[in-house]
C-alpha positions as CSV (number, residue, x, y, z in Angstrom):
1,X,128.0,99.9,108.2
2,X,128.9,96.4,106.2
3,X,130.1,98.4,102.8
4,X,129.0,95.3,100.4
5,X,125.6,95.1,101.1
6,X,125.2,99.5,100.9
7,X,127.0,99.1,97.5
8,X,124.5,96.5,96.1
9,X,121.6,98.5,97.7
10,X,122.9,101.5,95.9
11,X,123.0,99.7,92.6
12,X,119.8,98.1,93.2
13,X,118.3,101.3,93.8
14,X,120.0,103.4,90.6
15,X,118.6,100.2,88.6
16,X,115.3,100.8,89.4
17,X,115.2,104.2,89.1
18,X,116.7,103.8,85.5
19,X,114.2,101.3,84.7
20,X,111.4,103.2,85.9
21,X,112.6,106.1,83.5
22,X,112.9,104.2,81.1
23,X,110.3,102.3,81.0
24,X,107.5,105.3,82.5
25,X,105.1,104.6,78.9
26,X,104.9,100.7,79.7
27,X,103.6,101.5,83.6
28,X,100.0,101.3,84.4
29,X,98.9,105.1,85.5
30,X,97.6,103.2,88.9
31,X,101.0,102.5,89.7
32,X,102.7,105.5,88.2
33,X,103.0,107.5,91.2
34,X,103.4,105.2,94.1
35,X,106.5,103.7,92.1
36,X,108.0,107.0,91.2
37,X,107.3,108.0,95.0
38,X,108.8,104.6,96.5
39,X,111.6,105.2,93.7
40,X,112.4,108.9,94.9
41,X,112.2,107.9,98.2
42,X,115.0,104.7,97.8
43,X,117.3,106.8,95.9
44,X,117.1,109.6,98.2
45,X,118.2,106.8,100.8
46,X,120.8,105.7,98.9
47,X,122.6,109.1,98.6
48,X,122.2,110.0,102.1
49,X,123.9,106.3,102.6
50,X,126.7,107.1,100.5
51,X,126.8,110.9,102.3
52,X,127.3,108.8,105.8
53,X,129.8,106.2,104.0
54,X,131.9,109.1,102.9
55,X,132.0,110.7,106.5
56,X,132.0,107.4,108.4
């Protein structure tokens, strides 16, 4: 697995999570649930990739 792409993915996903947490009052109610679920899935995937890269 390419570590450079992995690091970029992890940084972008964590930034997405931070932006959603900080701007949760500005997000329209219709999009809140979908964005939150997408962010949770991507953050969980990022942590799985971190663990995978440490074990590989």
